[in-house]
Backbone as CSV, one residue per row, in Angstrom:
resi,resn,N_x,N_y,N_z,CA_x,CA_y,CA_z,C_x,C_y,C_z
1,MET,117.022,116.202,136.759,116.497,115.068,136.221,116.972,115.109,134.522
2,MET,117.192,113.723,134.143,117.840,113.220,132.694,116.934,113.576,131.905
3,LYS,117.159,114.296,130.759,116.056,114.150,129.620,116.023,112.876,128.884
4,SER,114.892,112.206,128.607,115.005,111.254,127.773,115.180,111.526,125.999
5,LEU,115.470,110.382,125.520,115.804,110.768,124.024,114.814,111.513,123.259
6,PHE,113.587,111.219,123.702,112.549,112.025,122.788,112.808,113.704,123.383
7,GLU,112.922,113.765,124.106,113.131,115.232,124.983,114.461,115.647,124.215
8,GLN,115.560,115.164,124.160,116.461,115.570,123.575,116.523,115.949,122.003
9,ASP,115.654,114.975,121.462,115.347,115.353,119.928,114.051,116.327,119.696
10,GLY,113.836,117.156,120.967,113.109,118.254,120.806,111.898,117.666,120.924
11,GLY,111.468,116.786,121.584,110.242,116.165,121.706,109.299,116.923,123.053
12,THR,108.391,117.039,123.471,107.742,117.575,124.613,106.818,116.352,124.960
13,TYR,106.389,116.871,126.354,105.462,116.034,126.932,104.315,116.933,127.347
14,SER,102.939,116.384,127.818,101.891,116.733,128.642,101.849,116.162,129.424
15,VAL,101.542,116.577,130.831,101.149,115.796,131.838,99.928,115.823,132.229
16,VAL,99.385,114.276,132.245,97.884,114.243,132.414,97.648,113.094,133.812
17,GLY,97.016,113.578,135.156,97.761,113.164,136.279,98.660,112.265,136.528
18,ASP,99.224,111.074,136.677,100.216,110.700,136.774,101.334,110.483,135.519
19,TYR,100.748,110.584,134.383,101.233,110.181,133.289,101.876,111.182,132.620
20,ARG,103.024,111.429,131.971,103.726,112.041,131.018,103.291,111.347,129.391
21,ILE,102.329,112.256,128.958,102.172,111.763,127.414,102.799,112.734,126.390
22,PRO,103.591,111.937,125.234,104.124,112.681,124.501,103.453,113.535,123.415
23,ASN,103.537,114.760,123.220,102.969,115.557,122.229,103.278,115.089,120.709
24,LEU,102.659,114.378,120.235,102.590,114.015,118.341,102.015,114.700,117.961
25,THR,102.580,115.163,116.544,101.762,115.592,115.606,102.211,114.781,114.265
26,VAL,101.510,114.968,113.196,101.516,114.543,111.853,102.239,115.736,111.046
27,PRO,103.367,115.529,110.546,103.793,116.408,109.479,103.067,117.076,108.745
28,GLU,103.065,118.807,108.310,102.145,119.084,107.508,102.570,118.582,106.109
29,GLN,101.101,118.743,105.209,101.194,117.657,104.398,100.080,118.251,103.485
30,PRO,101.042,118.581,101.945,99.998,119.412,100.805,98.625,118.542,100.686
31,GLU,97.855,119.253,100.124,96.334,118.443,99.833,95.857,118.040,98.438
32,TYR,95.618,116.507,98.698,95.472,115.935,97.457,94.264,115.484,96.961
33,GLU,93.791,115.773,95.616,92.509,115.119,95.501,92.340,113.590,95.111
34,ILE,92.099,113.088,96.020,91.824,111.783,95.566,90.310,111.077,95.111
35,GLY,90.731,110.092,93.949,89.256,109.924,93.240,88.856,108.723,93.991
36,VAL,88.148,107.849,93.272,87.697,106.368,93.578,88.575,105.510,93.409
37,TRP,89.526,105.580,92.688,90.349,104.420,92.857,91.344,104.578,94.287
38,GLY,91.986,105.953,94.734,92.623,106.098,95.787,91.896,105.766,96.993
39,LEU,90.248,106.166,96.841,89.701,105.625,97.830,89.206,104.255,98.081
40,ARG,89.400,103.434,97.066,89.046,101.730,97.190,90.755,101.473,97.604
41,ARG,91.463,102.419,97.510,93.202,101.897,97.485,92.845,101.856,99.548
42,LEU,92.375,103.089,99.738,92.618,103.360,101.191,91.652,102.345,101.942
43,ASN,90.518,102.060,101.115,89.558,100.873,102.206,90.016,99.509,102.083
44,TYR,90.828,99.163,101.081,91.345,97.861,101.040,92.557,98.060,102.177
45,LEU,93.573,98.891,102.193,94.356,98.781,103.135,93.908,98.656,104.681
46,LYS,92.881,99.755,104.688,92.155,99.533,106.263,91.758,98.353,106.385
47,LYS,91.514,97.542,105.722,90.503,96.020,106.055,91.633,95.100,105.781
48,HIS,92.391,95.110,104.938,93.551,94.066,104.548,94.505,94.209,104.761
49,ARG,95.340,95.221,104.934,96.994,95.492,105.213,96.892,96.710,106.003
50,ARG,96.613,96.348,107.424,96.669,97.399,108.570,98.144,97.710,108.899
51,VAL,99.081,97.070,108.761,100.169,97.559,109.338,100.993,98.554,108.017
52,LEU,100.831,98.089,106.783,101.158,98.969,106.316,100.198,100.486,105.957
53,TYR,99.039,100.426,106.161,98.084,101.338,106.501,98.523,102.498,107.521
54,THR,98.868,101.800,108.731,99.362,102.482,110.091,100.557,103.121,109.179
55,ASN,101.546,102.227,108.894,102.833,102.934,108.715,102.626,103.881,107.722
56,LEU,102.029,103.729,106.676,101.695,105.370,106.071,101.069,106.381,106.550
57,LEU,100.094,105.941,107.661,99.233,106.920,108.089,100.389,107.840,109.166
58,THR,101.313,107.236,109.974,101.725,107.861,110.768,102.994,108.566,110.590
59,SER,103.455,107.977,109.231,104.939,108.674,108.450,104.069,109.789,107.823
60,GLY,102.897,110.228,107.202,102.620,111.472,107.009,102.272,110.856,105.244
61,LYS,102.800,109.804,104.725,102.846,109.395,103.508,101.644,109.141,102.762
62,LEU,100.405,108.774,103.913,98.967,108.088,103.105,98.477,108.809,101.922
63,PRO,98.364,110.331,102.293,97.676,111.171,101.177,98.373,111.043,99.625
64,GLU,99.806,110.899,99.975,100.476,110.967,98.819,100.474,109.511,97.944
65,HIS,100.666,108.227,98.765,99.944,107.117,98.442,99.020,107.085,97.367
66,LEU,97.962,107.733,98.302,96.589,107.260,97.696,96.612,108.182,96.119
67,TYR,97.148,109.572,96.651,96.927,109.901,94.887,97.902,109.449,93.846
68,GLU,99.227,108.689,94.155,99.760,108.130,93.307,98.756,107.034,92.786
69,ILE,98.532,106.305,93.971,97.607,105.100,93.278,96.528,105.747,92.102
70,ASP,95.833,106.815,92.629,94.395,107.090,91.852,95.037,107.533,90.454
71,THR,96.223,108.547,90.350,96.385,108.871,88.900,97.022,107.647,88.245
72,ALA,97.656,106.967,88.889,98.530,105.563,87.954,96.990,104.957,87.611
73,ALA,96.039,104.597,88.576,94.896,103.685,87.841,94.199,104.176,86.930
74,PHE,93.960,105.735,87.188,93.128,106.098,86.147,93.889,106.238,84.878
75,GLU,94.848,106.856,84.760,95.766,106.651,83.750,95.859,105.530,82.912
76,ARG,96.075,104.552,83.667,96.249,102.849,83.046,94.802,102.565,82.594
77,SER,93.648,102.730,83.584,92.553,102.427,82.714,92.111,103.241,81.469
78,GLU,92.173,104.422,81.413,91.913,104.945,80.268,92.765,104.249,78.871
79,LEU,94.047,103.774,79.149,94.561,103.488,78.273,94.420,102.371,77.925
80,ILE,94.045,101.250,78.756,93.591,99.772,78.484,92.216,100.010,77.892
81,ILE,91.298,100.994,78.292,89.915,100.999,77.457,90.301,101.099,76.017
82,ARG,91.048,101.970,75.988,91.221,102.675,74.344,91.566,101.344,73.454
83,GLN,92.616,100.716,74.171,93.096,99.636,73.544,92.420,99.085,73.047
84,MET,91.499,98.255,74.338,90.278,97.284,74.073,89.631,97.832,73.041
85,MET,88.829,98.875,72.962,88.024,99.447,72.345,88.428,99.220,70.493
86,ALA,89.733,99.505,70.684,90.567,99.480,69.226,90.234,97.847,68.801
87,ALA,91.027,97.264,69.678,90.750,95.792,69.534,89.728,94.903,69.050
88,GLU,88.462,95.589,69.757,87.445,94.683,69.495,86.264,95.520,68.457
89,GLY,86.879,96.736,68.076,86.291,97.302,66.891,84.857,97.917,67.577
90,VAL,85.185,98.601,68.434,83.904,99.570,69.036,84.530,100.860,68.746
91,THR,83.789,101.518,67.447,84.015,102.639,67.382,82.717,103.300,67.407
92,GLU,82.925,104.773,66.894,81.708,105.611,66.507,81.142,105.362,65.481
93,THR,81.362,104.686,64.380,80.498,104.097,63.582,79.490,103.098,64.150
94,LEU,80.267,101.982,64.429,79.305,101.029,65.521,78.157,101.476,66.452
95,LYS,78.852,102.372,67.283,77.706,103.491,68.106,76.756,103.817,67.279
96,ALA,76.840,104.541,65.656,75.525,104.913,65.180,74.870,103.806,64.584
97,GLU,75.314,102.730,63.968,74.702,101.823,63.503,74.033,101.079,64.755
98,ASN,74.564,100.649,66.011,73.911,99.824,66.939,74.281,100.293,68.186
99,PRO,73.606,101.092,68.403,73.703,101.644,69.850,73.942,100.502,71.034
100,MET,72.679,99.924,71.061,72.784,98.877,72.143,73.896,97.728,72.130
101,LEU,74.506,97.154,71.130,75.719,96.395,71.002,76.738,97.510,71.431
102,TRP,77.027,98.652,71.164,77.957,99.621,71.565,78.136,99.686,73.054
103,VAL,76.752,99.967,73.829,76.859,100.014,74.928,77.289,98.585,75.737
104,GLN,76.913,97.358,75.003,77.051,96.375,75.618,78.809,95.734,76.106
105,ARG,79.147,96.195,74.720,80.969,96.357,74.857,81.371,97.049,75.149
106,VAL,81.373,98.521,75.436,81.825,99.329,76.373,81.542,98.955,77.741
107,ASN,80.421,98.658,78.137,80.131,98.145,79.353,80.985,96.987,79.806
108,ASN,81.576,95.809,79.118,82.239,94.359,79.242,83.497,95.408,79.013
109,ILE,83.768,95.880,78.471,85.238,96.735,78.665,85.786,97.176,79.853
110,ARG,84.602,98.019,80.287,84.904,98.909,81.434,85.112,97.639,82.685
111,SER,84.266,96.889,82.607,84.069,95.929,83.706,85.253,94.957,83.879
112,SER,85.875,94.729,82.429,87.188,93.732,82.309,88.411,94.711,83.282
113,VAL,88.304,96.002,82.866,89.364,96.742,82.811,89.449,97.200,84.506
114,ASP,88.219,97.299,85.024,88.060,97.945,86.141,88.732,96.300,87.359
115,GLU,88.613,95.380,86.569,88.839,94.004,87.474,90.451,93.955,87.058
116,ILE,90.827,94.346,86.056,92.204,94.615,85.999,93.166,95.330,86.703
117,ILE,92.774,96.653,86.806,93.241,97.686,87.883,93.146,97.454,89.041
118,ARG,92.112,97.042,89.835,91.753,96.175,90.972,92.968,95.127,91.159
119,ASN,92.865,94.287,90.774,94.121,93.210,90.822,95.620,93.786,90.652
120,GLU,95.651,94.722,89.340,97.241,95.180,89.454,97.547,96.472,90.479
121,LEU,96.547,97.205,90.784,97.023,98.403,91.428,96.306,98.383,92.834
122,ILE,95.018,98.271,93.064,94.696,98.134,94.359,94.863,97.253,95.458
123,TYR,94.673,96.122,95.051,95.112,95.228,95.380,96.661,94.593,96.007
124,GLY,97.598,95.327,94.896,98.753,94.762,95.070,99.304,95.172,96.297
């Protein structure tokens, strides 16, 4: 019996009834800690970019992709927050003098940064 290309490349099959089903496995992958930004990206890929999600999943590159997005998003958000706080004069002095105003401004900055990161990295 002639071997299929799959078998010639070292692949094996399991026989189930009258069918031969290829024994497929995902390659071994290192463990990545994925935070909120990576999980948001995962959710977006599953709902809106099914082909990209499937390609990343089947190639074994999904965890690495999510980790890279998570890391980049976290670093970028921290940088933008610091820059916006400096530009808007949100300082420790303001925090001591007017805590409510400080909280309001920080919340506004965080909300703006969240939107920026979503548009640039999560939905991109």
